[in-house]
C-alpha positions as CSV (number, residue, x, y, z in Angstrom):
1,G,57.9,86.0,7.1
2,F,56.0,82.8,6.6
3,A,52.2,82.4,6.7
4,A,50.9,80.9,9.9
5,A,50.3,77.2,9.7
6,R,47.3,77.0,12.1
7,E,43.9,78.0,10.8
8,S,43.0,79.5,14.1
9,A,45.6,82.2,13.4
10,Y,43.2,83.5,10.7
11,T,39.8,82.7,12.1
12,A,39.8,82.6,16.0
13,D,38.8,85.9,17.5
14,D,40.7,85.1,20.7
15,V,44.0,84.9,18.8
16,T,45.8,88.2,18.2
17,C,48.8,89.1,16.2
18,G,51.7,89.8,18.5
19,V,53.5,91.9,15.9
20,A,50.7,94.5,15.8
21,R,51.2,96.7,18.8
22,T,48.5,98.9,20.2
23,P,49.2,102.7,20.3
24,G,51.4,103.5,23.3
25,A,52.8,100.0,23.7
26,A,56.4,99.8,24.7
27,S,58.3,99.4,21.4
28,P,60.8,101.3,19.4
29,S,59.1,103.9,17.3
30,A,59.9,104.8,13.8
31,S,59.9,108.5,14.5
32,P,60.3,111.0,17.3
33,S,56.5,111.5,17.2
34,G,56.0,107.9,18.2
35,E,54.3,107.0,14.9
36,S,54.4,103.3,14.0
37,A,56.4,102.2,11.0
38,D,53.7,99.5,10.5
39,R,51.6,100.6,7.5
40,M,49.9,97.2,7.2
41,P,46.1,97.5,7.2
42,R,44.9,95.3,10.1
43,D,41.7,93.8,11.4
44,D,40.4,94.2,14.9
45,H,42.7,91.4,16.2
46,G,45.9,92.8,14.7
47,R,46.1,90.4,11.8
48,P,46.8,91.7,8.3
49,A,43.4,92.8,6.9
50,Y,43.8,90.4,3.9
51,A,44.6,87.3,6.0
52,R,41.2,85.9,6.5
53,T,39.7,86.7,3.1
54,I,42.6,86.3,0.7
55,L,45.5,84.5,2.4
56,L,43.6,81.7,4.1
57,P,41.6,80.7,1.0
58,A,44.9,80.6,-1.0
59,L,46.5,78.4,1.6
60,R,43.6,76.1,1.6
61,R,43.9,75.6,-2.2
62,A,47.7,75.3,-2.1
63,V,49.4,72.1,-3.1
64,Q,52.9,70.8,-2.3
65,R,55.7,71.2,-4.8
66,P,56.4,68.0,-6.7
67,R,59.0,65.8,-5.0
68,T,61.4,65.3,-7.8
69,P,65.1,66.0,-8.2
70,L,64.2,67.8,-11.5
71,Y,62.2,70.5,-9.8
72,G,65.3,72.7,-9.4
73,A,66.4,72.3,-13.0
74,F,62.9,73.1,-14.2
75,T,62.5,76.1,-12.0
76,Q,65.9,77.6,-12.9
77,T,65.4,77.1,-16.6
78,F,61.8,78.4,-16.5
79,A,62.8,81.5,-14.6
80,T,65.8,82.2,-16.8
81,E,63.7,82.0,-20.0
82,L,60.9,84.1,-18.6
83,G,63.4,86.6,-17.5
84,T,63.9,87.5,-21.2
85,L,60.4,89.1,-21.1
86,F,61.9,91.9,-18.9
87,T,64.6,93.0,-21.3
88,D,64.7,95.9,-23.7
89,D,63.8,93.6,-26.6
90,P,61.5,90.8,-25.2
91,P,60.7,87.8,-27.4
92,G,57.3,87.2,-28.9
93,D,55.1,84.4,-27.6
94,A,56.2,81.9,-30.3
95,E,59.9,82.7,-29.9
96,L,59.7,82.4,-26.1
97,A,57.8,79.1,-26.3
98,A,60.4,77.7,-28.7
99,E,63.3,78.8,-26.6
100,L,61.7,77.5,-23.4
101,D,61.0,74.1,-25.1
102,K,64.6,73.9,-26.3
103,E,66.2,74.8,-23.0
104,L,63.8,72.5,-21.0
105,R,64.7,69.6,-23.3
106,K,68.4,70.1,-22.4
107,V,67.8,69.8,-18.6
108,L,64.9,67.3,-18.4
109,P,65.1,63.7,-19.4
110,G,62.9,62.3,-22.1
């Protein structure tokens, strides 16, 4: 899912996470014993335990992607070239940089 857009979802103690169910709540169980399939560590309000200390600060520092028709071309090329790092014979830093430069020059103007 997506991160909540309202800061109160991370900070307000009167806001609870509706996905986190209390024990015995009416919901389908993952097993005959009634154990929950939810393995997410949660705070006292049902939010993921990392939401306030990790996710919220990251969202506060986030910036929008650049609005350019070239974003897709850059992203595709960048991901493709970095994908070579996960092969049986990954390139060295200099080789990867040279190949990335060559391929980006093909898809980006100037």
